[in-house]
C-alpha positions as CSV (number, residue, x, y, z in Angstrom):
1,X,1.0,-8.2,28.7
2,X,3.3,-5.0,28.5
3,X,5.3,-6.7,26.1
4,X,2.6,-7.5,23.7
5,X,1.6,-4.1,23.6
6,X,4.8,-3.0,22.3
7,X,4.9,-5.5,19.9
8,X,1.2,-4.5,18.7
9,X,2.8,-0.9,18.6
10,X,6.0,-2.0,16.6
11,X,3.8,-3.8,14.0
12,X,1.0,-1.2,13.7
13,X,-1.7,-3.4,14.4
14,X,-2.9,-0.2,16.4
15,X,-2.9,2.0,13.2
16,X,-4.9,-0.3,10.6
17,X,-4.5,2.2,7.5
18,X,-1.4,0.6,6.2
19,X,-3.3,-2.6,6.2
20,X,-6.3,-1.0,4.2
21,X,-4.0,0.6,1.7
22,X,-2.4,-2.6,0.9
23,X,-5.8,-4.3,1.0
24,X,-7.9,-2.6,-1.4
25,X,-5.7,-2.9,-4.6
26,X,-5.0,-6.6,-3.7
27,X,-8.7,-7.0,-3.4
28,X,-9.6,-5.3,-6.4
29,X,-6.7,-7.2,-8.2
30,X,-8.4,-10.5,-7.0
31,X,-12.0,-9.6,-8.5
32,X,-10.7,-8.8,-11.7
33,X,-8.6,-11.6,-12.1
34,X,-11.7,-13.9,-11.2
35,X,-14.3,-12.0,-13.4
36,X,-16.1,-11.2,-10.3
37,X,-16.3,-14.6,-8.8
38,X,-13.1,-14.9,-6.4
39,X,-12.7,-18.6,-4.5
40,X,-13.4,-17.3,-1.0
41,X,-10.6,-19.5,0.3
42,X,-8.4,-17.3,-1.9
43,X,-10.2,-13.9,-0.3
44,X,-9.5,-15.2,3.0
45,X,-5.6,-16.3,2.4
46,X,-5.1,-12.5,0.8
47,X,-6.6,-10.9,3.9
48,X,-4.8,-12.5,6.2
49,X,-1.5,-12.6,4.3
50,X,-2.0,-8.9,3.4
51,X,-2.5,-8.2,7.2
52,X,0.5,-10.2,8.3
53,X,3.2,-8.9,5.5
54,X,2.4,-5.5,6.4
55,X,2.9,-6.1,9.9
56,X,6.2,-7.8,9.1
57,X,7.1,-5.0,7.0
58,X,6.5,-2.4,9.8
59,X,9.0,-4.6,11.8
60,X,11.6,-4.5,9.3
61,X,11.2,-0.7,8.6
62,X,11.6,0.3,12.3
63,X,14.5,-1.9,12.8
64,X,16.3,-0.2,9.7
65,X,15.3,3.1,10.8
66,X,16.0,2.9,14.6
67,X,19.0,5.2,14.4
68,X,16.8,8.1,12.1
69,X,13.6,7.7,14.1
70,X,15.1,8.8,17.4
71,X,15.6,12.4,15.5
72,X,12.1,12.9,14.5
73,X,9.7,13.7,17.0
74,X,6.7,11.9,15.5
75,X,8.7,8.6,15.6
76,X,11.1,9.4,18.5
77,X,8.8,7.1,20.9
78,X,8.5,4.1,18.6
79,X,9.0,0.9,20.8
80,X,12.2,0.1,18.8
81,X,13.5,3.7,18.7
82,X,12.9,4.3,22.4
83,X,14.7,1.4,23.4
84,X,12.0,-0.7,25.0
85,X,12.4,-3.5,22.7
86,X,15.5,-5.0,21.7
87,X,16.4,-4.9,17.8
88,X,16.6,-8.9,17.5
89,X,13.0,-8.9,18.8
90,X,11.6,-6.9,16.0
91,X,13.5,-9.2,13.5
92,X,12.7,-12.1,14.9
93,X,9.1,-11.2,15.0
94,X,9.2,-10.0,11.3
95,X,10.4,-13.1,10.5
96,X,7.7,-15.1,12.4
97,X,5.2,-12.9,10.5
98,X,6.6,-13.6,7.1
99,X,6.8,-17.3,7.6
100,X,3.2,-17.3,9.0
101,X,2.2,-15.4,5.6
102,X,4.1,-18.0,3.9
103,X,2.3,-21.0,5.1
104,X,-1.0,-19.6,4.2
105,X,0.1,-19.6,0.1
106,X,1.2,-23.2,0.3
107,X,-1.9,-24.6,-1.2
108,X,-1.5,-22.0,-4.2
109,X,0.3,-22.4,-7.4
110,X,4.2,-22.2,-7.8
111,X,4.2,-19.0,-9.7
112,X,2.1,-17.3,-6.4
113,X,5.1,-18.7,-4.2
114,X,8.3,-17.3,-6.1
115,X,6.4,-13.8,-6.4
116,X,6.0,-14.1,-2.4
117,X,9.6,-14.5,-2.0
118,X,10.3,-11.3,-4.4
119,X,8.1,-9.9,-2.3
120,X,9.5,-10.2,1.1
121,X,13.0,-9.1,-0.6
122,X,11.4,-5.7,-2.0
123,X,9.8,-5.4,1.4
124,X,12.8,-5.7,3.5
125,X,14.8,-3.7,1.2
126,X,12.5,-0.8,1.0
127,X,13.5,1.2,4.1
128,X,17.2,1.5,2.7
129,X,16.1,2.9,-0.3
130,X,15.5,6.0,1.6
131,X,19.3,6.5,1.9
132,X,19.9,6.7,-1.6
133,X,16.9,6.8,-4.0
134,X,15.4,10.3,-5.0
135,X,11.9,8.5,-5.0
136,X,11.5,5.8,-2.4
137,X,8.0,6.2,-2.5
138,X,7.7,4.5,-5.7
139,X,9.8,1.6,-4.5
140,X,7.0,1.3,-2.2
141,X,4.5,1.1,-4.4
142,X,6.1,-1.7,-6.0
143,X,6.3,-3.3,-2.5
144,X,2.6,-2.8,-1.8
145,X,1.5,-3.8,-5.4
146,X,3.1,-7.5,-5.0
147,X,-0.3,-8.3,-3.6
148,X,-1.6,-7.7,-7.1
149,X,0.4,-9.6,-9.0
150,X,0.5,-12.5,-6.5
151,X,-3.6,-12.3,-6.8
152,X,-3.6,-12.6,-10.5
153,X,-1.3,-15.6,-10.2
154,X,-3.4,-17.4,-7.9
155,X,-6.0,-16.9,-10.1
156,X,-4.7,-17.6,-13.5
157,X,-1.3,-19.0,-12.8
158,X,0.1,-16.1,-15.1
159,X,0.2,-12.4,-15.3
160,X,-1.9,-10.4,-17.8
161,X,-1.2,-7.0,-19.2
162,X,-4.1,-5.9,-16.5
163,X,-1.7,-7.2,-13.7
164,X,1.0,-5.0,-14.7
165,X,-1.3,-2.0,-15.6
166,X,-2.8,-2.2,-11.8
167,X,0.8,-2.5,-10.4
168,X,1.7,0.6,-12.5
169,X,-1.6,2.4,-11.0
170,X,-0.3,1.4,-7.4
171,X,2.9,2.7,-7.9
172,X,1.3,6.2,-8.8
173,X,-1.1,5.9,-6.0
174,X,1.6,5.0,-3.4
175,X,3.4,8.0,-4.8
176,X,0.7,10.4,-3.8
177,X,-0.5,9.2,-0.6
178,X,3.1,8.5,1.0
179,X,4.5,11.9,-0.6
180,X,1.4,13.4,1.5
181,X,2.9,11.4,4.4
182,X,6.6,12.4,3.8
183,X,5.2,16.3,3.7
184,X,4.7,15.7,7.4
185,X,8.4,15.1,8.1
186,X,9.8,16.8,5.4
187,X,12.0,19.7,7.4
188,X,13.1,16.5,9.6
189,X,14.0,14.4,6.8
190,X,15.8,17.2,4.9
191,X,18.1,18.0,8.3
192,X,18.9,13.8,8.1
193,X,19.8,13.7,4.6
194,X,16.8,11.0,3.9
195,X,15.7,10.9,0.4
196,X,12.0,11.4,0.1
197,X,9.4,12.3,-2.9
198,X,8.3,15.2,-0.8
199,X,11.9,16.6,-0.9
200,X,12.9,15.5,-4.5
201,X,9.4,17.2,-5.7
202,X,10.4,20.3,-3.5
203,X,8.2,23.4,-4.3
204,X,6.0,21.2,-7.0
205,X,5.1,18.7,-4.2
206,X,1.4,19.6,-4.3
207,X,1.1,19.5,-8.0
208,X,3.3,16.3,-8.2
209,X,0.4,14.5,-5.6
210,X,-2.1,15.8,-7.8
211,X,-0.7,14.3,-10.9
212,X,0.0,10.7,-9.4
213,X,-3.5,10.7,-8.3
214,X,-4.6,11.6,-11.9
215,X,-2.3,9.0,-13.3
216,X,-3.6,6.3,-11.0
217,X,-7.3,7.1,-11.9
218,X,-6.5,7.1,-15.5
219,X,-5.0,4.0,-15.5
220,X,-7.9,2.3,-13.2
221,X,-10.6,3.6,-15.8
222,X,-8.7,1.8,-18.6
223,X,-8.3,-1.3,-17.1
224,X,-12.2,-0.9,-16.2
225,X,-12.3,-0.4,-19.8
226,X,-10.7,-3.3,-20.7
227,X,-13.0,-5.4,-18.5
228,X,-15.8,-3.7,-19.9
229,X,-16.8,-2.4,-16.5
230,X,-19.9,-0.1,-16.3
231,X,-21.7,2.0,-14.1
232,X,-21.4,1.1,-10.7
233,X,-17.4,0.9,-11.5
234,X,-17.6,4.3,-13.2
235,X,-19.3,5.6,-10.2
236,X,-16.4,4.2,-7.5
237,X,-13.7,6.1,-9.5
238,X,-16.0,9.2,-9.5
239,X,-15.8,9.1,-5.6
240,X,-12.5,8.2,-5.6
241,X,-11.8,11.4,-7.8
242,X,-13.7,13.6,-5.3
243,X,-11.5,12.0,-2.6
244,X,-8.3,13.3,-4.6
245,X,-9.9,16.6,-4.9
246,X,-10.4,16.8,-1.2
247,X,-6.9,16.1,-0.6
248,X,-5.9,18.7,-2.8
249,X,-8.0,21.1,-0.4
250,X,-6.2,19.3,2.7
251,X,-2.5,19.6,1.3
252,X,-2.6,23.0,-0.6
253,X,-0.9,25.1,2.3
254,X,1.2,22.0,3.2
255,X,0.3,22.0,6.9
256,X,1.3,18.9,8.6
257,X,-2.1,18.4,10.2
258,X,-3.6,18.6,6.4
259,X,-1.3,16.5,4.7
260,X,-0.9,13.6,7.4
261,X,-5.4,13.7,7.4
262,X,-5.0,13.3,3.4
263,X,-2.5,10.2,3.7
264,X,-5.1,8.6,6.4
265,X,-8.4,9.5,3.9
266,X,-6.6,7.5,1.1
267,X,-8.4,4.6,2.6
268,X,-11.5,5.8,1.1
269,X,-10.2,6.2,-2.3
270,X,-9.2,2.6,-2.4
271,X,-12.3,1.5,-0.9
272,X,-14.6,3.3,-3.4
273,X,-12.4,1.8,-6.3
274,X,-12.6,-1.5,-5.0
275,X,-16.4,-1.6,-4.1
276,X,-17.1,-0.3,-7.7
277,X,-15.6,-3.0,-8.9
278,X,-17.3,-5.4,-7.0
279,X,-20.4,-4.1,-7.4
280,X,-20.4,-3.6,-11.2
281,X,-19.4,-7.5,-11.3
282,X,-22.1,-8.4,-8.7
283,X,-25.0,-6.2,-10.1
284,X,-24.6,-5.2,-13.9
285,X,-26.6,-7.8,-16.1
286,X,-24.5,-8.9,-19.4
287,X,-26.5,-7.7,-22.3
288,X,-28.4,-10.8,-23.8
289,X,-29.0,-12.5,-20.9
């Protein structure tokens, strides 16, 4: 039982915020790709797949960062970093979870399967981008955005412009919330020579976060316009915008507590966008009907 508890902590099932940050844009894409009428089998597949792949990614991330996390107070007691489990266990668990996720998409088309392989590569390589890439959070946005592309592929068997726009929006959103997260460990990361957007943006970090929120929401609004979404969608985006304003209040002084609170609060921003999309499709009566 103790071992299972350690595995649970390794895969962050005890901290579901990461699952939600992946899930909301994936479900938003699924609803848009299917014009508000997604196959419920796909909803279940993508929900479970998101949960499994996020857990696998956490295990790989901790394996890659095991030598770094030991020098950061917030992460020094993670199961792998503290030596409570071995490296091979983390890799085995990650492989098992990824395999289970792949089994889920066996009924889906070939494009979705190829995208899933690319998603595994990007997710597995993300931790190493912190060693040399100035904005690894942008790469994280690509990794977290593969659910968007796969959702469109599963429904339409191709990737229209709206899928790529949503991916771009997700990159900006990931830059915003993961910069907030990186601001918590900014001093430790700088000491260790790790590249993060919080360090790259320097004294403009708060302004950069707010710009990324703005870019994310503008692109989302444009996609909504392409789909002719109305009041409920716009109201959802308005609530998401208020979340971003609240985040400015939290991070303006760059306190660790404020930045971490803002990061966790992004769940609501993504939730409001998704619910706005879903409600607009469900409740808006087409003109002429």
